[in-house]
C-alpha positions in Angstrom: -14.1 12.5 14.5 -10.8 11.3 13.0 -10.8 8.9 10.1 -8.3 6.5 8.4 -8.4 3.9 5.6 -6.8 0.6 6.6 -5.0 -1.1 3.6 -3.2 -4.4 3.3 -1.0 -6.0 0.6 -2.7 -9.2 -0.4 -2.5 -12.0 -3.1 1.3 -12.1 -2.7 1.9 -15.8 -3.5 1.4 -18.4 -6.1 -0.9 -21.3 -6.9 -2.2 -22.9 -3.6 -1.4 -19.9 -1.4 -2.9 -19.2 2.1 -6.1 -17.8 0.8 -7.7 -18.5 4.2 -5.5 -15.9 5.9 -6.2 -13.3 3.3 -9.9 -13.9 3.7 -9.6 -13.4 7.5 -7.5 -10.2 7.2 -10.2 -8.9 4.8 -12.6 -8.7 7.8 -10.6 -5.9 9.3 -9.2 -3.7 6.4 -11.0 -1.4 4.1 -8.6 -1.5 1.0 -6.8 -4.4 -0.6 -3.6 -3.9 -2.7 -3.5 -7.0 -4.9 -0.2 -8.2 -6.3 -0.2 -8.2 -10.1 2.3 -11.0 -11.0 5.6 -9.2 -11.1 6.8 -9.4 -7.5 4.2 -12.0 -6.5 0.8 -13.4 -7.5 -0.4 -15.2 -10.5 -3.7 -15.3 -12.4 -5.4 -17.7 -10.1 -4.4 -16.0 -7.0 -5.4 -12.6 -8.5 -8.8 -13.9 -9.4 -9.4 -15.5 -6.0 -8.3 -12.4 -4.1 -10.4 -10.1 -6.1 -13.4 -12.3 -5.4 -12.7 -12.4 -1.7 -12.3 -8.7 -1.5 -15.6 -8.1 -3.2 -17.4 -10.5 -0.8 -16.1 -8.5 2.1 -17.0 -5.1 0.4 -13.2 -4.1 0.6 -12.0 -1.7 -2.1 -9.6 -3.1 -4.6 -6.3 -1.6 -5.8 -3.5 -2.8 -8.1 -0.1 -3.3 -6.4 2.4 -3.3 -9.2 6.1 -4.0 -8.3 9.4 -4.6 -10.0 9.9 -7.8 -12.1 11.8 -9.5 -9.2 10.1 -12.7 -8.0 13.2 -14.0 -6.2 13.6 -10.8 -4.2 9.9 -10.2 -3.7 10.2 -6.8 -5.4 12.2 -5.4 -2.5 15.6 -5.0 -4.2 16.3 -1.8 -6.2 16.6 -2.1 -9.9 18.1 0.4 -12.3 15.0 0.8 -14.4 14.3 3.9 -16.6 11.1 6.1 -16.4 9.9 4.5 -19.6 10.3 0.9 -18.2 8.4 2.0 -15.1 5.6 3.5 -17.2 5.4 0.2 -19.2 5.4 -2.2 -16.2 2.9 -0.2 -14.2 0.4 0.0 -17.2 0.9 -3.8 -17.8 0.2 -4.7 -14.2 -2.7 -2.4 -13.7 -4.2 -3.9 -16.9 -3.8 -7.4 -15.6 -5.7 -6.8 -12.4 -8.3 -4.5 -14.1 -9.3 -7.4 -16.2 -10.1 -9.6 -13.3 -12.0 -6.7 -11.5 -14.0 -5.9 -14.7 -14.9 -9.6 -15.2 -16.6 -9.4 -11.8 -18.6 -6.4 -12.8 -16.7 -4.3 -10.3 -14.5 -1.2 -10.3 -10.9 -0.7 -9.2 -10.4 1.9 -6.6 -6.6 2.7 -6.4 -3.0 1.9 -7.3 -0.2 1.5 -4.9 3.3 0.6 -6.1 5.0 -2.1 -4.2 8.3 -2.4 -2.3 11.4 -1.0 -4.0 9.4 0.6 -6.8 7.4 2.4 -4.1 10.4 3.6 -2.2 12.4 4.6 -5.3 9.5 6.6 -6.6 9.2 8.3 -3.2 12.5 10.0 -3.8 12.8 10.2 -7.6 10.8 12.9 -9.5 11.4 11.3 -12.9 10.3 7.8 -11.8 7.3 9.2 -9.9 6.1 11.2 -13.0 6.3 8.1 -15.2 4.3 6.0 -12.7 1.6 8.6 -12.2 1.3 9.2 -16.0 0.8 5.4 -16.4 -1.9 5.5 -13.7 -3.6 8.6 -15.3 -3.5 7.3 -18.8 -5.2 3.9 -17.7 -7.9 5.7 -15.7 -7.7 9.3 -14.2 -10.4 8.3 -11.6 -8.0 5.9 -9.9 -6.7 7.0 -6.5 -2.9 6.9 -6.1 -1.6 5.6 -2.8 1.9 6.9 -2.0 4.3 7.6 1.0 3.0 10.7 2.8 4.9 13.8 1.6 6.8 11.9 -1.1 7.6 12.8 -4.7 5.1 10.1 -5.8 2.3 11.9 -4.0 3.4 15.3 -5.3 3.6 14.0 -8.9 0.1 12.5 -8.6 -1.4 15.7 -7.3 0.4 17.7 -10.1 -1.1 15.5 -12.8 -4.6 15.6 -11.3 -5.0 12.3 -9.6 -6.7 12.0 -6.3 -4.0 10.9 -3.9 -3.9 9.2 -0.5 -1.0 9.9 1.8 0.0 6.6 3.3 1.7 5.9 6.6 3.0 2.6 8.0 2.2 0.9 11.2 5.2 -1.5 11.4 8.0 0.6 9.8 10.4 3.1 11.4 11.0 6.6 9.9 14.0 8.7 9.0 14.0 12.4 9.7 13.4 13.2 6.1 10.1 11.4 6.2 11.3 8.3 4.3 11.0 4.8 5.6 14.1 3.2 7.2 15.6 0.8 4.6 14.8 -2.9 5.2 18.6 -3.5 5.0 18.8 -1.8 8.4 18.2 -3.8 11.6 15.8 -1.2 13.0 13.6 -1.0 9.9 10.7 -2.9 11.4 8.6 -2.4 14.5 8.1 -5.8 16.2 6.1 -4.7 19.2 2.4 -4.5 18.3 1.5 -2.0 21.0 4.3 0.3 19.8 3.1 0.0 16.1 -0.5 0.9 17.2 0.6 3.8 19.2 2.6 5.1 16.3 -0.4 5.0 14.0 -2.7 6.6 16.5 -0.3 9.5 16.9 0.1 9.9 13.2 -3.6 10.1 12.7 -4.4 12.4 15.7 -1.3 14.5 15.9 0.1 14.3 12.3 3.6 13.4 13.7 5.9 10.4 13.9 9.1 10.0 15.8 12.1 9.4 13.5 15.0 7.1 14.3 17.1 10.3 14.9 14.7 11.3 17.8 13.1 14.2 15.8 9.3 14.5 15.2 8.4 14.4 11.5 5.1 15.9 10.3 3.0 13.4 8.3 -0.4 13.4 6.7 -2.3 10.1 7.3 -5.1 9.3 4.8 -4.4 5.5 4.8 -2.3 3.1 7.0 -0.7 0.0 5.6 -0.5 -3.2 7.5 1.5 -6.1 5.9 -0.3 -9.4 5.2 2.8 -11.5 5.0 4.0 -11.4 8.6 3.8 -14.2 11.1 1.2 -12.3 13.2 -0.6 -10.5 10.4 -4.1 -11.6 11.3 -3.6 -11.0 15.0 -2.3 -7.5 14.3 -5.0 -6.7 11.8 -7.6 -7.5 14.4 -5.7 -5.5 17.1 -5.2 -2.4 15.1 -8.7 -2.2 13.8 -10.0 -2.6 17.4 -7.5 0.0 18.8 -8.2 2.6 16.2 -11.9 2.4 16.8 -11.3 2.6 20.6 -9.3 5.7 20.1 -12.3 7.3 18.3 -10.8 6.9 14.9 -13.3 5.8 12.3 -11.9 3.1 9.9 -13.3 3.8 6.4 -12.2 3.5 2.8 -11.0 6.5 0.9 -13.9 8.4 -0.5 -13.9 10.1 -3.9 
């Protein structure tokens, strides 16, 4: 039987926040990537989101991003590998504290937004990020874009890695995600998004924007928790995956 982890980026706001939506989405996912305060999130939201994930028995991961609240961490910044190392350790440590305070363990680390996409292509940036993860805890699982420099760097240093694919993003023929600056970056049709995921899991292929099939390894699939139809889609993709004989389970160590 095929198997996939279903992860979602959560805790991406401040103060009051829509905790109700996060709580509902947690019914359908198996891993939660929790914002650590740089691109989104604050101490109160982090604490609440950790608590909700533990209540739902959802695995917890740190979601470190660039220090860019105004741009939601989605704008490229000219940071050095040393700066990347420092901000990743800082953010993992912040979330680790909340997880530890609840008597739980953190499962993984998944960089956010521009940091994630920059690392997917930059060997130097990837090596700095994975060294930060490894130095904090070599038992953490690294989530990275399938086939990317980030995953290769993680495997090289000895981290367990999870090749990640995306349900609502389009792909280029080099295996990278289409830039959000392009009008065709997002898939808005839910049925198309679900079909793309099922094919990636079962066939290991995704159709690029250039009309060429790209080989991908799918260990975990990301759904975004900040969309207008996030909850509806989370419910639909979980149901559709299971109907396609794909077991939805967290990454095992």
